[in-house]
Each structure stands twice: as C-alpha cells, then as structure tokens.
ZAVEX-192108 format. One record per residue (C-alpha): residue number from 1; x, y, z; residue in one letter. Coordinates in nm, 4 decimals, always signed. Layout:
BEGIN
R    i        px        py        pz  aa
R  NUM         X         Y         Z   A
...
# end
This chain:
BEGIN
R    i        px        py        pz  aa
R    1   +0.0000   +0.0000   +0.0000   M
R    2   +0.2988   +0.2325   +0.0175   L
R    3   +0.2289   +0.4818   -0.2523   K
R    4   +0.5233   +0.7063   -0.1803   E
R    5   +0.7765   +0.7400   +0.0968   K
R    6   +1.0173   +1.0136   +0.1800   A
R    7   +1.3793   +0.9088   +0.1372   K
R    8   +1.4379   +0.6626   +0.4157   Q
R    9   +1.7436   +0.6767   +0.6386   P
R   10   +1.9835   +0.3934   +0.5572   A
R   11   +1.9374   +0.2431   +0.9031   D
R   12   +1.5576   +0.2551   +0.8866   S
R   13   +1.3955   -0.0761   +0.9690   Q
R   14   +1.0452   +0.0244   +1.0716   L
R   15   +0.8292   +0.1444   +0.7848   W
R   16   +0.4611   +0.0713   +0.7641   T
R   17   +0.1930   +0.0732   +0.4995   D
R   18   +0.1180   +0.4416   +0.5725   V
R   19   +0.2697   +0.7068   +0.3496   S
R   20   +0.2643   +1.0828   +0.3102   L
R   21   -0.0099   +1.0276   +0.0536   E
R   22   -0.2367   +0.9206   +0.3403   D
R   23   -0.2165   +1.2648   +0.5049   I
R   24   -0.5030   +1.5076   +0.4551   T
R   25   -0.3466   +1.8530   +0.4440   F
R   26   -0.5684   +2.1593   +0.4957   D
R   27   -0.6311   +2.4248   +0.2284   A
R   28   -0.2938   +2.5857   +0.3102   R
R   29   -0.1137   +2.2518   +0.2665   G
R   30   -0.0616   +2.2098   +0.6410   L
R   31   -0.1338   +1.9475   +0.9046   V
R   32   -0.1197   +1.9966   +1.2844   P
R   33   +0.1657   +1.8178   +1.4607   V
R   34   +0.1629   +1.7347   +1.8311   V
R   35   +0.5132   +1.6982   +1.9759   A
R   36   +0.5027   +1.4449   +2.2579   Q
R   37   +0.7753   +1.3093   +2.4880   D
R   38   +0.8355   +0.9470   +2.3838   C
R   39   +0.8991   +0.8315   +2.7421   R
R   40   +0.6447   +1.0195   +2.9519   T
R   41   +0.3914   +1.0929   +2.6737   L
R   42   +0.3795   +1.4541   +2.7999   E
R   43   +0.2462   +1.6869   +2.5296   V
R   44   +0.5184   +1.9427   +2.4673   L
R   45   +0.3898   +2.1598   +2.1844   M
R   46   +0.1587   +2.1936   +1.8866   L
R   47   +0.2931   +2.3174   +1.5560   A
R   48   +0.2226   +2.2818   +1.1846   W
R   49   +0.3958   +2.0874   +0.9103   A
R   50   +0.3688   +2.0846   +0.5355   N
R   51   +0.4824   +1.7978   +0.3177   R
R   52   +0.8400   +1.9278   +0.3067   G
R   53   +0.8615   +1.9488   +0.6868   A
R   54   +0.7336   +1.5935   +0.7216   L
R   55   +0.9767   +1.4661   +0.4593   E
R   56   +1.2689   +1.6293   +0.6404   L
R   57   +1.1523   +1.4911   +0.9744   T
R   58   +1.1370   +1.1402   +0.8286   L
R   59   +1.4795   +1.1789   +0.6659   Q
R   60   +1.6675   +1.3418   +0.9546   T
R   61   +1.4634   +1.2417   +1.2621   R
R   62   +1.4823   +1.6064   +1.3715   K
R   63   +1.1553   +1.7829   +1.4591   G
R   64   +1.0860   +1.9937   +1.1508   T
R   65   +0.7859   +2.2236   +1.1140   Y
R   66   +0.6380   +2.4955   +0.8948   F
R   67   +0.6216   +2.8468   +1.0366   S
R   68   +0.2994   +3.0148   +0.9269   R
R   69   +0.4259   +3.3598   +1.0311   S
R   70   +0.7599   +3.3289   +0.8477   R
R   71   +0.6218   +3.1143   +0.5644   D
R   72   +0.9231   +2.8849   +0.5944   A
R   73   +1.0417   +2.5510   +0.7297   L
R   74   +1.2138   +2.5457   +1.0685   W
R   75   +1.3968   +2.2748   +1.2585   V
R   76   +1.3329   +2.2845   +1.6322   K
R   77   +1.6541   +2.3696   +1.8153   G
R   78   +1.8527   +2.5172   +1.5258   E
R   79   +1.8766   +2.8534   +1.7013   S
R   80   +1.7866   +2.7621   +2.0623   S
R   81   +1.9760   +2.4358   +2.0933   G
R   82   +1.6550   +2.2719   +2.2222   N
R   83   +1.6546   +1.9999   +1.9595   A
R   84   +1.3978   +1.7276   +1.9115   Q
R   85   +1.5125   +1.3762   +1.8232   N
R   86   +1.2078   +1.2151   +1.6667   V
R   87   +1.1648   +0.8463   +1.7471   Q
R   88   +0.8291   +0.7788   +1.5845   Q
R   89   +0.5789   +0.9591   +1.3636   V
R   90   +0.2123   +0.8654   +1.3995   L
R   91   -0.0835   +0.9570   +1.1807   L
R   92   -0.4328   +0.9688   +1.3293   D
R   93   -0.7235   +0.7614   +1.1977   C
R   94   -0.8572   +1.0440   +0.9801   D
R   95   -0.5169   +1.1298   +0.8373   G
R   96   -0.5490   +1.4939   +0.9424   D
R   97   -0.3201   +1.5134   +1.2470   A
R   98   +0.0298   +1.3878   +1.3249   V
R   99   +0.2215   +1.3077   +1.6430   I
R  100   +0.5983   +1.3264   +1.6712   Y
R  101   +0.7060   +1.1024   +1.9591   L
R  102   +1.0438   +1.2444   +2.0480   L
R  103   +1.3260   +1.3078   +2.2902   E
R  104   +1.3308   +1.6768   +2.3797   Q
R  105   +1.6568   +1.8509   +2.4661   Q
R  106   +1.5846   +2.1532   +2.6847   G
R  107   +1.2513   +2.3308   +2.6720   G
R  108   +1.0092   +2.2789   +2.3869   A
R  109   +0.8321   +2.6125   +2.4401   C
R  110   +0.9725   +2.9369   +2.2997   H
R  111   +0.9402   +3.0779   +2.6554   T
R  112   +1.1969   +2.8263   +2.7782   G
R  113   +0.9409   +2.6065   +2.9553   E
R  114   +0.9536   +2.2310   +2.8986   R
R  115   +0.5999   +2.2330   +2.7558   S
R  116   +0.3888   +2.4980   +2.5882   C
R  117   +0.0890   +2.3693   +2.7855   F
R  118   +0.1337   +2.5412   +3.1215   N
R  119   -0.1849   +2.7481   +3.1410   N
R  120   -0.4678   +2.5542   +3.3071   A
R  121   -0.8274   +2.6307   +3.2124   L
R  122   -0.9576   +2.3485   +3.4304   L
R  123   -0.7777   +2.1735   +3.7128   V
R  124   -0.8588   +1.8269   +3.8487   P
R  125   -1.0695   +1.8056   +4.1621   Q
R  126   -0.8379   +1.5327   +4.2869   T
R  127   -0.4775   +1.4572   +4.2076   A
R  128   -0.4503   +1.2821   +3.8699   P
R  129   -0.3577   +0.9158   +3.8860   V
R  130   -0.0417   +0.8393   +3.6875   P
R  131   -0.0523   +0.5807   +3.4096   N
R  132   +0.0946   +0.2735   +3.5790   L
R  133   +0.0607   +0.0206   +3.2992   G
R  134   -0.2123   -0.2411   +3.2624   A
R  135   -0.1043   -0.4784   +3.5416   T
R  136   -0.0365   -0.2111   +3.8007   L
R  137   -0.3589   -0.0316   +3.7009   E
R  138   -0.5524   -0.3522   +3.7836   R
R  139   -0.3692   -0.3882   +4.1156   V
R  140   -0.4309   -0.0224   +4.1979   Y
R  141   -0.8006   -0.0606   +4.1095   G
R  142   -0.8261   -0.3661   +4.3349   T
R  143   -0.6657   -0.1780   +4.6240   I
R  144   -0.9041   +0.1170   +4.5803   L
R  145   -1.2014   -0.1214   +4.5713   D
R  146   -1.0843   -0.3004   +4.8873   R
R  147   -1.0332   +0.0309   +5.0664   L
R  148   -1.3815   +0.1440   +4.9695   E
R  149   -1.5681   -0.1792   +5.0560   H
R  150   -1.3314   -0.3229   +5.3214   Q
R  151   -1.4226   -0.6928   +5.2907   P
R  152   -1.3446   -0.8875   +5.6096   E
R  153   -1.1099   -1.1420   +5.4492   N
R  154   -0.9026   -0.8801   +5.2633   S
R  155   -0.5323   -0.8296   +5.3389   Y
R  156   -0.5671   -0.4684   +5.2160   V
R  157   -0.8464   -0.4139   +5.4714   T
R  158   -0.6332   -0.5689   +5.7469   K
R  159   -0.3357   -0.3459   +5.6642   M
R  160   -0.5561   -0.0379   +5.6331   H
R  161   -0.7137   -0.0993   +5.9733   L
R  162   -0.3674   -0.1555   +6.1281   A
R  163   -0.2713   +0.1992   +6.0329   G
R  164   -0.0088   +0.3887   +5.8374   L
R  165   +0.2852   +0.2829   +6.0569   D
R  166   +0.2136   -0.0863   +5.9839   R
R  167   +0.1797   -0.0168   +5.6096   I
R  168   +0.5067   +0.1796   +5.6008   L
R  169   +0.6843   -0.1001   +5.7863   K
R  170   +0.5530   -0.3572   +5.5367   K
R  171   +0.6740   -0.1735   +5.2224   I
R  172   +1.0525   -0.2126   +5.2809   P
R  173   +0.9961   -0.5693   +5.4037   E
R  174   +0.8289   -0.6650   +5.0761   E
R  175   +1.0830   -0.4690   +4.8710   A
R  176   +1.3634   -0.6636   +5.0393   G
R  177   +1.1994   -0.9918   +4.9440   E
R  178   +1.1771   -0.8754   +4.5803   V
R  179   +1.5478   -0.7859   +4.5816   V
R  180   +1.6448   -1.1260   +4.7252   I
R  181   +1.4322   -1.3103   +4.4682   A
R  182   +1.5940   -1.1005   +4.1916   A
R  183   +1.9442   -1.1747   +4.3273   K
R  184   +1.8613   -1.5470   +4.3270   N
R  185   +1.7250   -1.5189   +3.9700   A
R  186   +1.4062   -1.6899   +4.0858   D
R  187   +1.1468   -1.5567   +3.8431   R
R  188   +0.8535   -1.7360   +4.0069   A
R  189   +0.9441   -1.6064   +4.3522   E
R  190   +1.0077   -1.2599   +4.2144   M
R  191   +0.6670   -1.2522   +4.0461   A
R  192   +0.5032   -1.3653   +4.3707   L
R  193   +0.6836   -1.1011   +4.5779   E
R  194   +0.6139   -0.8210   +4.3318   V
# end
C-alpha cells in the first residue's frame, strides 16, 4: 500500500503501509503536529507541518515544522539548541493530524518552559492518577475497591485498619523480598513477591 515514501534513512527498519499520501493537508497545505515526549507521553507543543517538513523529519529524525508567520520551514533547536530527536511519527485515523514522539533537549516552548501547555483552564478536583501500565492499574483498582468496601477477608483491609505505621513497615519488608528473589534469579518467587 505504500504509494510514496520520503527518502528513508539507511538504518531505517520500521516502515509501515502508511505514506505521506495518506495525510489530509488543509487548504494551506498544512497538518497539525503534536510533539510528545516518547517516554512520559507529555504533550510538549503543537505546531504545523507541510509535506516538506514531514519529509525532512522522516529523513533526519529532527523535529521539523512549517512556520505560518515566516512562511518557511524550521527545525526545532537550530537557534535555541533545544533539539527534538524524533523516534516515531504517527498519523491519526482520519489522516489529518500527526504526532511526533520524540526526545526533547531543553525546553520545547519558545518561553523556555519544557511544555507549551502550562496554562490551566480546568484543574482536576483530585490529584490525577499516573498511568501505571495495565497490570499495576488492575492492582491499583483492586486496592481502591478493597479500601472502599473493606471486605473482612481482605489483606488490604487488614493493613488499612492496622494503620499507616504498619503499612510503612511492610513496604521495605516486601521490597527486600523482591530484591532477594531477583538476586537469586528466581522468576517465580520474584513474580510472587512483586
């Protein structure tokens, strides 16, 4: 299905059946690009790219954009030193938005901040829960459920009723058992302790 690809880097191994032909550019020949940290998934900035900017990004793996005010391509970090090393480029389901998953050096925002998104219009009523991964999310959900309903035969209920000092004493005890299982290379024991 590859209709056309930008020149691929010699070391490129991961190309899919999506091409630049699959992108729906707006009337000005632009598409919005969300720059996102590849490790934390933090949204760093929103910019625009035309076909040339996308081609250069694919060729060089440097975050390249189109400046609407200057009517020219620009590579993030050329003047500031805050370069973006692009690890992956994703196209949304409609083909009208792109994500650059990248490693950001320095701040992404022209103000020097890490992210351009520092002005809250709405704040959470409770502290946001971090993304822990599927397994830890299930464990966390189970703990919250046990704390809410406190079933009699629950270890979480028992620990909760014993108080914070007992819980804090238990954490390093369990961590030590994980370390010993890891040292002994006992995967089954390590899984049990974790």
